[in-house]
C-alpha distance (Angstrom), angle and dihedral (degrees) to the residues before:
residue distance angle dihedral
M1 . . .
S2 3.78 . .
T3 3.77 121.9 .
P4 3.81 112.3 -103.2
L5 3.80 112.7 -116.4
A6 3.79 91.3 -123.4
D7 3.79 90.8 59.1
T8 3.79 93.1 58.9
T9 3.81 90.9 63.1
N10 3.81 89.0 66.5
P11 3.84 106.9 83.2
D12 3.80 91.4 -157.2
L13 3.78 93.6 54.3
G14 3.79 93.9 35.5
L15 3.81 92.2 57.6
L16 3.79 90.6 46.4
Y17 3.80 91.5 53.6
A18 3.80 90.5 47.3
V19 3.80 94.1 52.4
N20 3.80 94.7 39.1
G21 3.78 88.4 48.3
L22 3.80 87.6 66.7
A23 3.80 87.8 63.2
K24 3.79 91.1 53.7
S25 3.79 91.8 54.1
S26 3.82 95.8 41.3
P27 3.81 125.5 92.6
Q28 3.77 115.4 -97.7
W29 3.81 94.2 -111.3
L30 3.80 90.3 57.6
D31 3.79 91.6 49.8
H32 3.81 89.7 52.4
L33 3.80 91.2 47.5
V34 3.80 94.2 50.1
S35 3.80 90.1 46.0
W36 3.80 91.9 53.7
I37 3.80 91.7 45.7
G38 3.79 92.3 47.9
E39 3.79 94.0 46.2
Y40 3.81 103.1 37.8
G41 3.80 114.9 -12.0
I42 3.80 99.4 73.5
L43 3.80 92.0 46.5
I44 3.81 89.3 52.4
G45 3.80 89.9 48.5
L46 3.81 91.5 52.1
A47 3.79 90.3 50.2
M48 3.80 89.1 54.2
L49 3.81 90.1 50.4
G50 3.79 88.7 52.8
L51 3.80 89.9 52.9
V52 3.81 91.1 51.0
G53 3.79 89.4 47.8
W54 3.80 90.9 53.2
L55 3.81 92.9 49.9
Q56 3.80 90.3 51.0
A57 3.80 95.6 42.1
R58 3.82 92.3 56.2
R59 3.81 89.2 62.4
R60 3.79 96.7 50.1
P61 3.82 121.8 104.8
D62 3.82 88.1 -122.9
A63 3.81 92.8 45.7
P64 3.85 97.1 148.3
V65 3.81 90.8 52.9
A66 3.80 92.5 46.1
I67 3.80 92.2 48.3
A68 3.80 89.2 49.1
G69 3.79 88.1 55.0
L70 3.79 90.4 51.0
L71 3.79 91.0 50.8
W72 3.79 87.4 56.2
V73 3.83 89.2 60.0
P74 3.84 98.0 73.0
L75 3.80 91.9 31.2
S76 3.80 91.1 55.4
V77 3.80 89.8 50.9
A78 3.81 90.4 52.8
V79 3.81 92.8 47.5
A80 3.81 92.2 47.6
E81 3.79 91.6 50.2
L82 3.79 90.9 49.5
A83 3.80 89.9 49.7
N84 3.80 89.1 52.0
L85 3.80 93.7 58.3
P86 3.83 97.2 75.6
I87 3.81 91.7 36.8
A88 3.80 91.9 55.1
A89 3.80 91.4 46.4
I90 3.81 93.6 49.7
V91 3.80 96.8 45.1
D92 3.83 91.8 39.9
R93 3.79 93.9 -171.9
P94 3.82 114.9 174.4
R95 3.77 122.0 -135.3
P96 3.81 112.6 -82.8
F97 3.80 94.1 -114.9
V98 3.81 89.6 60.6
D99 3.80 92.8 66.9
H100 3.80 96.3 25.9
P101 3.81 110.4 44.7
G102 3.80 90.9 176.1
L103 3.79 89.7 81.0
L104 3.80 121.2 100.0
V105 3.82 108.8 -124.2
L106 3.80 114.1 -155.9
V107 3.80 99.9 -175.7
D108 3.79 130.8 53.3
G109 3.78 130.2 -141.3
K110 3.80 98.5 47.0
A111 3.79 97.9 105.7
G112 3.79 112.6 109.8
T113 3.80 93.5 23.9
H114 3.80 127.5 108.8
S115 3.77 121.0 -94.5
F116 3.83 100.8 -162.6
V117 2.91 118.2 97.9
S118 3.79 111.1 18.6
D119 3.81 110.0 -123.5
H120 3.79 93.0 -158.3
S121 3.80 92.5 50.5
T122 3.80 90.8 47.7
M123 3.79 93.3 50.3
T124 3.78 96.4 46.1
M125 3.81 95.4 46.8
A126 3.81 91.3 46.1
V127 3.80 88.7 55.2
A128 3.81 91.6 46.3
V129 3.81 96.4 50.5
S130 3.80 96.6 41.6
L131 3.80 91.4 45.2
F132 3.81 89.7 49.9
L133 3.81 88.9 59.7
V134 3.81 88.5 60.6
N135 3.81 104.7 31.5
R136 3.79 118.6 12.4
K137 3.78 95.7 -164.2
L138 3.79 93.2 52.9
G139 3.79 89.2 41.4
W140 3.79 91.9 57.7
I141 3.80 90.6 49.8
A142 3.80 90.6 49.1
G143 3.80 89.5 48.5
G144 3.79 90.1 55.8
L145 3.80 89.7 50.7
A146 3.81 90.1 49.7
L147 3.81 90.9 54.2
L148 3.80 89.6 47.7
Q149 3.80 88.5 51.0
G150 3.79 91.5 57.2
F151 3.79 91.2 49.7
C152 3.81 91.2 49.5
R153 3.80 92.8 51.6
M154 3.81 90.6 55.0
F155 3.80 91.8 42.2
M156 3.80 87.9 54.7
G157 3.81 90.9 51.4
V158 3.81 96.2 -123.6
H159 3.83 102.1 109.8
Y160 3.78 140.6 39.3
P161 3.82 117.7 -129.2
T162 3.80 89.4 -109.4
D163 3.81 89.3 55.9
V164 3.78 88.1 58.0
I165 3.81 94.5 44.6
G166 3.80 90.3 47.5
G167 3.79 90.0 53.0
Y168 3.79 91.1 50.7
A169 3.80 92.2 49.3
L170 3.79 93.3 48.0
A171 3.81 91.8 49.8
V172 3.81 94.4 48.9
A173 3.80 92.0 47.9
V174 3.81 94.1 49.3
V175 3.81 95.3 45.3
L176 3.79 98.2 46.0
L177 3.80 98.9 37.7
L178 3.79 95.7 47.6
A179 3.82 99.4 34.3
P180 3.85 95.0 90.4
I181 3.81 91.2 52.0
A182 3.79 92.6 44.6
M183 3.79 93.3 49.0
A184 3.80 91.8 47.8
V185 3.80 86.8 61.6
L186 3.80 101.5 32.9
V187 3.81 99.2 48.0
P188 3.85 95.2 59.8
F189 3.79 88.2 41.2
C190 3.82 91.7 55.5
H191 3.81 91.6 44.7
A192 3.80 88.1 53.9
L193 3.80 92.0 48.3
G194 3.78 88.6 51.3
R195 3.80 88.5 66.5
T196 3.80 94.5 52.9
A197 3.79 136.5 72.6
V198 3.82 90.4 -83.5
A199 3.81 91.7 61.1
P200 3.86 92.1 117.4
L201 3.80 87.3 66.2
I202 3.80 89.3 58.6
R203 3.79 102.5 37.1
A204 3.79 127.8 18.8
P205 3.84 112.3 -116.9
E206 3.77 112.4 -106.0
R207 3.76 116.2 -109.0
G208 3.77 116.7 -107.4
G209 3.78 99.6 29.9
T210 3.84 90.0 174.1
A211 3.79 128.3 95.2
R212 3.78 89.0 -87.2
G213 3.78 89.7 54.6
S214 3.80 90.6 48.4
A215 3.79 90.9 52.1
Q216 3.77 91.1 49.5
R217 3.81 91.1 50.0
G218 3.80 89.0 49.5
R219 3.80 91.7 54.0
R220 3.79 91.3 47.0
R221 3.80 89.8 48.2
G222 3.78 90.9 53.0
R223 3.80 93.3 49.9
G224 3.77 95.4 42.4
A225 3.80 102.7 41.9
V226 3.77 92.9 114.6
R227 3.79 92.5 46.6
S228 3.81 92.4 52.3
E229 3.80 90.1 53.5
E230 3.79 90.4 53.9
Q231 3.82 94.2 55.0
P232 3.82 113.9 110.2
P233 3.81 117.9 -110.1
E234 3.77 119.5 -95.4
S235 3.78 111.3 -85.9
D236 3.77 126.2 -133.0
L237 3.82 92.8 -128.0
A238 3.78 126.1 48.3
A239 3.76 110.9 -112.3
């Protein structure tokens, strides 16, 4: 079905047709690949980034603060998704293929669900922003995956561009506005956990925990006393 001329005057719909048009001209294997990436693959990739972030955070001098920041990653996703529930109900925007059957839909089971805002875009951007607060390198990678997620959702024909942008905006607002409150709770919580049996989850055990290791740490402590005094105090937010 051809796109009505009137539809092309709407930038939101025009961009959707342009991106979804790539799916129509792509081989079937590529459509299946993009669909899997847009539905599951990027979320799996973000989970792997979170695992890498945890392994690195345990070795940082401010490990409890860094781990607290990582705990805020999944919590921010949950809060953003909860915030989206009333927004989706109020806006009540149907999926684009409902009103525009000319679109190629690459995933089933979306009919009857809300289009605004995009859940996948919200989740991925929430992970990217909250992860950036802890580890900038991983945050940039996650941000690239979040942008790819938005493209995939339009490629699949299940979201308008404004659905994606709305999801990004909601995620950024939730993460940044609530991060100070979350860290005020999570940092003491992680410090407390660091004094329990689950301490290895918060801070990586030092190598050489034997007497030899203790002697080596004592020698390093003697040589580096001045350096330790010059270290900045532990911050409240992971940097």
